[in-house]
Each structure stands twice: as C-alpha cells, then as structure tokens.
PyMOL Python script that loads the backbone (N, CA, C, O; Angstrom):
from pymol import cmd

cmd.read_pdbstr("""\
ATOM      1  N   MET A   1     -92.619  13.010 -28.181  1.00  0.00           N
ATOM      2  CA  MET A   1     -92.166  12.072 -29.206  1.00  0.00           C
ATOM      3  C   MET A   1     -93.062  10.841 -29.223  1.00  0.00           C
ATOM      4  O   MET A   1     -92.564   9.715 -29.229  1.00  0.00           O
ATOM      5  N   LYS A   2     -94.370  11.040 -29.231  1.00  0.00           N
ATOM      6  CA  LYS A   2     -95.282   9.889 -29.260  1.00  0.00           C
ATOM      7  C   LYS A   2     -95.232   9.213 -30.635  1.00  0.00           C
ATOM      8  O   LYS A   2     -95.440   8.005 -30.748  1.00  0.00           O
ATOM      9  N   GLY A   3     -94.958   9.995 -31.665  1.00  0.00           N
ATOM     10  CA  GLY A   3     -94.963   9.437 -33.017  1.00  0.00           C
ATOM     11  C   GLY A   3     -93.577   9.064 -33.485  1.00  0.00           C
ATOM     12  O   GLY A   3     -93.197   9.358 -34.619  1.00  0.00           O
ATOM     13  N   CYS A   4     -92.822   8.420 -32.621  1.00  0.00           N
ATOM     14  CA  CYS A   4     -91.478   8.012 -33.006  1.00  0.00           C
ATOM     15  C   CYS A   4     -91.554   6.769 -33.863  1.00  0.00           C
ATOM     16  O   CYS A   4     -91.932   5.704 -33.375  1.00  0.00           O
ATOM     17  N   LYS A   5     -91.202   6.883 -35.130  1.00  0.00           N
ATOM     18  CA  LYS A   5     -91.365   5.765 -36.054  1.00  0.00           C
ATOM     19  C   LYS A   5     -90.143   4.858 -36.095  1.00  0.00           C
ATOM     20  O   LYS A   5     -90.244   3.698 -36.496  1.00  0.00           O
ATOM     21  N   LEU A   6     -88.990   5.377 -35.684  1.00  0.00           N
ATOM     22  CA  LEU A   6     -87.764   4.583 -35.761  1.00  0.00           C
ATOM     23  C   LEU A   6     -87.681   3.575 -34.630  1.00  0.00           C
ATOM     24  O   LEU A   6     -87.040   2.532 -34.761  1.00  0.00           O
ATOM     25  N   CYS A   7     -88.348   3.900 -33.491  1.00  0.00           N
ATOM     26  CA  CYS A   7     -88.279   3.010 -32.344  1.00  0.00           C
ATOM     27  C   CYS A   7     -89.499   2.117 -32.282  1.00  0.00           C
ATOM     28  O   CYS A   7     -90.624   2.564 -32.508  1.00  0.00           O
ATOM     29  N   ARG A   8     -89.268   0.839 -31.972  1.00  0.00           N
ATOM     30  CA  ARG A   8     -90.400  -0.044 -31.755  1.00  0.00           C
ATOM     31  C   ARG A   8     -90.867   0.062 -30.308  1.00  0.00           C
ATOM     32  O   ARG A   8     -92.019  -0.235 -29.994  1.00  0.00           O
ATOM     33  N   TYR A   9     -89.953   0.492 -29.424  1.00  0.00           N
ATOM     34  CA  TYR A   9     -90.278   0.631 -28.013  1.00  0.00           C
ATOM     35  C   TYR A   9     -90.699   2.075 -27.762  1.00  0.00           C
ATOM     36  O   TYR A   9     -89.874   2.932 -27.444  1.00  0.00           O
ATOM     37  N   SER A  10     -92.007   2.328 -27.913  1.00  0.00           N
ATOM     38  CA  SER A  10     -92.492   3.697 -27.832  1.00  0.00           C
ATOM     39  C   SER A  10     -92.287   4.281 -26.432  1.00  0.00           C
ATOM     40  O   SER A  10     -92.060   5.483 -26.296  1.00  0.00           O
ATOM     41  N   GLN A  11     -92.365   3.453 -25.399  1.00  0.00           N
ATOM     42  CA  GLN A  11     -92.191   3.962 -24.038  1.00  0.00           C
ATOM     43  C   GLN A  11     -90.771   4.473 -23.852  1.00  0.00           C
ATOM     44  O   GLN A  11     -90.561   5.526 -23.250  1.00  0.00           O
ATOM     45  N   VAL A  12     -89.796   3.733 -24.367  1.00  0.00           N
ATOM     46  CA  VAL A  12     -88.411   4.164 -24.234  1.00  0.00           C
ATOM     47  C   VAL A  12     -88.206   5.469 -24.988  1.00  0.00           C
ATOM     48  O   VAL A  12     -87.517   6.369 -24.509  1.00  0.00           O
ATOM     49  N   CYS A  13     -88.805   5.568 -26.164  1.00  0.00           N
ATOM     50  CA  CYS A  13     -88.654   6.784 -26.967  1.00  0.00           C
ATOM     51  C   CYS A  13     -89.323   7.972 -26.299  1.00  0.00           C
ATOM     52  O   CYS A  13     -88.811   9.089 -26.361  1.00  0.00           O
ATOM     53  N   ASN A  14     -90.467   7.739 -25.658  1.00  0.00           N
ATOM     54  CA  ASN A  14     -91.160   8.827 -24.985  1.00  0.00           C
ATOM     55  C   ASN A  14     -90.324   9.330 -23.815  1.00  0.00           C
ATOM     56  O   ASN A  14     -90.322  10.524 -23.517  1.00  0.00           O
ATOM     57  N   ASP A  15     -89.618   8.424 -23.154  1.00  0.00           N
ATOM     58  CA  ASP A  15     -88.778   8.831 -22.025  1.00  0.00           C
ATOM     59  C   ASP A  15     -87.469   9.443 -22.515  1.00  0.00           C
ATOM     60  O   ASP A  15     -86.995  10.437 -21.963  1.00  0.00           O
ATOM     61  N   LEU A  16     -86.889   8.847 -23.551  1.00  0.00           N
ATOM     62  CA  LEU A  16     -85.600   9.315 -24.052  1.00  0.00           C
ATOM     63  C   LEU A  16     -85.693   9.537 -25.565  1.00  0.00           C
ATOM     64  O   LEU A  16     -85.331   8.650 -26.337  1.00  0.00           O
ATOM     65  N   PRO A  17     -86.163  10.687 -25.990  1.00  0.00           N
ATOM     66  CA  PRO A  17     -86.328  10.948 -27.428  1.00  0.00           C
ATOM     67  C   PRO A  17     -84.996  10.882 -28.193  1.00  0.00           C
ATOM     68  O   PRO A  17     -84.981  10.613 -29.395  1.00  0.00           O
ATOM     69  N   GLY A  18     -83.895  11.125 -27.499  1.00  0.00           N
ATOM     70  CA  GLY A  18     -82.600  11.118 -28.180  1.00  0.00           C
ATOM     71  C   GLY A  18     -82.247   9.761 -28.745  1.00  0.00           C
ATOM     72  O   GLY A  18     -81.483   9.675 -29.705  1.00  0.00           O
ATOM     73  N   ILE A  19     -82.794   8.682 -28.162  1.00  0.00           N
ATOM     74  CA  ILE A  19     -82.494   7.333 -28.645  1.00  0.00           C
ATOM     75  C   ILE A  19     -82.946   7.181 -30.092  1.00  0.00           C
ATOM     76  O   ILE A  19     -82.253   6.565 -30.901  1.00  0.00           O
ATOM     77  N   CYS A  20     -84.103   7.739 -30.413  1.00  0.00           N
ATOM     78  CA  CYS A  20     -84.635   7.611 -31.771  1.00  0.00           C
ATOM     79  C   CYS A  20     -83.739   8.324 -32.768  1.00  0.00           C
ATOM     80  O   CYS A  20     -83.647   7.922 -33.928  1.00  0.00           O
ATOM     81  N   ILE A  21     -83.081   9.376 -32.320  1.00  0.00           N
ATOM     82  CA  ILE A  21     -82.203  10.118 -33.213  1.00  0.00           C
ATOM     83  C   ILE A  21     -80.888   9.372 -33.367  1.00  0.00           C
ATOM     84  O   ILE A  21     -80.269   9.416 -34.431  1.00  0.00           O
ATOM     85  N   LEU A  22     -80.455   8.685 -32.308  1.00  0.00           N
ATOM     86  CA  LEU A  22     -79.152   8.024 -32.348  1.00  0.00           C
ATOM     87  C   LEU A  22     -79.188   6.660 -33.025  1.00  0.00           C
ATOM     88  O   LEU A  22     -78.165   6.213 -33.545  1.00  0.00           O
ATOM     89  N   ILE A  23     -80.331   5.988 -33.036  1.00  0.00           N
ATOM     90  CA  ILE A  23     -80.405   4.623 -33.571  1.00  0.00           C
ATOM     91  C   ILE A  23     -79.876   4.532 -35.018  1.00  0.00           C
ATOM     92  O   ILE A  23     -79.073   3.643 -35.300  1.00  0.00           O
ATOM     93  N   PRO A  24     -80.292   5.412 -35.940  1.00  0.00           N
ATOM     94  CA  PRO A  24     -79.764   5.284 -37.314  1.00  0.00           C
ATOM     95  C   PRO A  24     -78.259   5.460 -37.370  1.00  0.00           C
ATOM     96  O   PRO A  24     -77.584   4.755 -38.120  1.00  0.00           O
ATOM     97  N   TYR A  25     -77.715   6.393 -36.584  1.00  0.00           N
ATOM     98  CA  TYR A  25     -76.268   6.620 -36.589  1.00  0.00           C
ATOM     99  C   TYR A  25     -75.522   5.414 -36.001  1.00  0.00           C
ATOM    100  O   TYR A  25     -74.462   5.030 -36.495  1.00  0.00           O
ATOM    101  N   VAL A  26     -76.081   4.833 -34.956  1.00  0.00           N
ATOM    102  CA  VAL A  26     -75.452   3.652 -34.364  1.00  0.00           C
ATOM    103  C   VAL A  26     -75.452   2.502 -35.370  1.00  0.00           C
ATOM    104  O   VAL A  26     -74.457   1.790 -35.505  1.00  0.00           O
ATOM    105  N   ALA A  27     -76.567   2.323 -36.073  1.00  0.00           N
ATOM    106  CA  ALA A  27     -76.665   1.250 -37.067  1.00  0.00           C
ATOM    107  C   ALA A  27     -75.629   1.472 -38.185  1.00  0.00           C
ATOM    108  O   ALA A  27     -74.947   0.535 -38.599  1.00  0.00           O
ATOM    109  N   ILE A  28     -75.521   2.699 -38.660  1.00  0.00           N
ATOM    110  CA  ILE A  28     -74.557   3.008 -39.728  1.00  0.00           C
ATOM    111  C   ILE A  28     -73.133   2.765 -39.241  1.00  0.00           C
ATOM    112  O   ILE A  28     -72.305   2.220 -39.970  1.00  0.00           O
ATOM    113  N   THR A  29     -72.854   3.171 -38.008  1.00  0.00           N
ATOM    114  CA  THR A  29     -71.514   2.969 -37.453  1.00  0.00           C
ATOM    115  C   THR A  29     -71.178   1.487 -37.348  1.00  0.00           C
ATOM    116  O   THR A  29     -70.063   1.077 -37.670  1.00  0.00           O
ATOM    117  N   VAL A  30     -72.136   0.686 -36.899  1.00  0.00           N
ATOM    118  CA  VAL A  30     -71.906  -0.750 -36.771  1.00  0.00           C
ATOM    119  C   VAL A  30     -71.622  -1.360 -38.142  1.00  0.00           C
ATOM    120  O   VAL A  30     -70.720  -2.188 -38.277  1.00  0.00           O
ATOM    121  N   VAL A  31     -72.375  -0.962 -39.149  1.00  0.00           N
ATOM    122  CA  VAL A  31     -72.178  -1.500 -40.497  1.00  0.00           C
ATOM    123  C   VAL A  31     -70.796  -1.103 -41.021  1.00  0.00           C
ATOM    124  O   VAL A  31     -70.087  -1.935 -41.587  1.00  0.00           O
ATOM    125  N   ILE A  32     -70.414   0.158 -40.835  1.00  0.00           N
ATOM    126  CA  ILE A  32     -69.115   0.617 -41.319  1.00  0.00           C
ATOM    127  C   ILE A  32     -67.980  -0.144 -40.628  1.00  0.00           C
ATOM    128  O   ILE A  32     -67.013  -0.549 -41.273  1.00  0.00           O
ATOM    129  N   ILE A  33     -68.107  -0.334 -39.320  1.00  0.00           N
ATOM    130  CA  ILE A  33     -67.061  -1.063 -38.587  1.00  0.00           C
ATOM    131  C   ILE A  33     -66.986  -2.508 -39.071  1.00  0.00           C
ATOM    132  O   ILE A  33     -65.897  -3.051 -39.253  1.00  0.00           O
ATOM    133  N   ALA A  34     -68.162  -3.136 -39.282  1.00  0.00           N
ATOM    134  CA  ALA A  34     -68.174  -4.531 -39.737  1.00  0.00           C
ATOM    135  C   ALA A  34     -67.540  -4.656 -41.122  1.00  0.00           C
ATOM    136  O   ALA A  34     -66.734  -5.557 -41.356  1.00  0.00           O
ATOM    137  N   VAL A  35     -67.899  -3.757 -42.037  1.00  0.00           N
ATOM    138  CA  VAL A  35     -67.337  -3.807 -43.384  1.00  0.00           C
ATOM    139  C   VAL A  35     -65.836  -3.537 -43.338  1.00  0.00           C
ATOM    140  O   VAL A  35     -65.058  -4.195 -44.029  1.00  0.00           O
ATOM    141  N   GLY A  36     -65.440  -2.570 -42.524  1.00  0.00           N
ATOM    142  CA  GLY A  36     -64.009  -2.260 -42.409  1.00  0.00           C
ATOM    143  C   GLY A  36     -63.246  -3.444 -41.832  1.00  0.00           C
ATOM    144  O   GLY A  36     -62.144  -3.756 -42.285  1.00  0.00           O
ATOM    145  N   TYR A  37     -63.822  -4.097 -40.847  1.00  0.00           N
ATOM    146  CA  TYR A  37     -63.164  -5.255 -40.227  1.00  0.00           C
ATOM    147  C   TYR A  37     -63.012  -6.386 -41.246  1.00  0.00           C
ATOM    148  O   TYR A  37     -61.952  -7.004 -41.344  1.00  0.00           O
ATOM    149  N   LEU A  38     -64.075  -6.648 -41.997  1.00  0.00           N
ATOM    150  CA  LEU A  38     -64.008  -7.694 -43.016  1.00  0.00           C
ATOM    151  C   LEU A  38     -62.973  -7.342 -44.080  1.00  0.00           C
ATOM    152  O   LEU A  38     -62.213  -8.209 -44.512  1.00  0.00           O
ATOM    153  N   PHE A  39     -62.934  -6.075 -44.508  1.00  0.00           N
ATOM    154  CA  PHE A  39     -61.973  -5.653 -45.531  1.00  0.00           C
ATOM    155  C   PHE A  39     -60.556  -5.840 -45.029  1.00  0.00           C
ATOM    156  O   PHE A  39     -59.708  -6.369 -45.748  1.00  0.00           O
ATOM    157  N   VAL A  40     -60.285  -5.410 -43.795  1.00  0.00           N
ATOM    158  CA  VAL A  40     -58.925  -5.524 -43.260  1.00  0.00           C
ATOM    159  C   VAL A  40     -58.524  -6.975 -43.116  1.00  0.00           C
ATOM    160  O   VAL A  40     -57.397  -7.334 -43.459  1.00  0.00           O
ATOM    161  N   THR A  41     -59.415  -7.825 -42.618  1.00  0.00           N
ATOM    162  CA  THR A  41     -59.069  -9.234 -42.420  1.00  0.00           C
ATOM    163  C   THR A  41     -58.851  -9.914 -43.778  1.00  0.00           C
ATOM    164  O   THR A  41     -57.961 -10.755 -43.911  1.00  0.00           O
ATOM    165  N   GLN A  42     -59.651  -9.560 -44.778  1.00  0.00           N
ATOM    166  CA  GLN A  42     -59.475 -10.160 -46.101  1.00  0.00           C
ATOM    167  C   GLN A  42     -58.152  -9.705 -46.716  1.00  0.00           C
ATOM    168  O   GLN A  42     -57.470 -10.501 -47.361  1.00  0.00           O
ATOM    169  N   GLU A  43     -57.784  -8.452 -46.527  1.00  0.00           N
ATOM    170  CA  GLU A  43     -56.535  -7.940 -47.096  1.00  0.00           C
ATOM    171  C   GLU A  43     -55.342  -8.583 -46.400  1.00  0.00           C
ATOM    172  O   GLU A  43     -54.342  -8.886 -47.052  1.00  0.00           O
ATOM    173  N   LEU A  44     -55.426  -8.797 -45.095  1.00  0.00           N
ATOM    174  CA  LEU A  44     -54.309  -9.376 -44.379  1.00  0.00           C
ATOM    175  C   LEU A  44     -54.156 -10.863 -44.685  1.00  0.00           C
ATOM    176  O   LEU A  44     -53.045 -11.392 -44.682  1.00  0.00           O
ATOM    177  N   LEU A  45     -55.274 -11.532 -44.948  1.00  0.00           N
ATOM    178  CA  LEU A  45     -55.206 -12.939 -45.266  1.00  0.00           C
ATOM    179  C   LEU A  45     -54.898 -13.114 -46.756  1.00  0.00           C
ATOM    180  O   LEU A  45     -54.798 -14.243 -47.237  1.00  0.00           O
TER     181      LEU A  45
END
""", "prot")
cmd.dss("prot")
cmd.show_as("cartoon", "prot")
cmd.util.cbc("prot")
cmd.orient("prot")
C-alpha cells in the first residue's frame, strides 16, 4: 500500500493498510453522529 492516497501518513498506511480503508467510514460516521446530535438537540430545544 505504498500508493495510499487517503492517508497523509504513508508509514502508518504501509504498516496498517486497513486504516486507509477505514478512514472514510470513520469520517462519515462522525459526520452522521454530529448531524444527528444537532438535530436531536434542536428538536428538544
């Protein structure tokens, strides 16, 4: 995985290629949780 484009830390990606695959999913999950949290707090307030 020398050509890992999603990771800026090429050494980490070379050691753990799975991180490059998980980063987009983690980012999407964080965004969904943040939007859901904001929606719930706005609805309750």
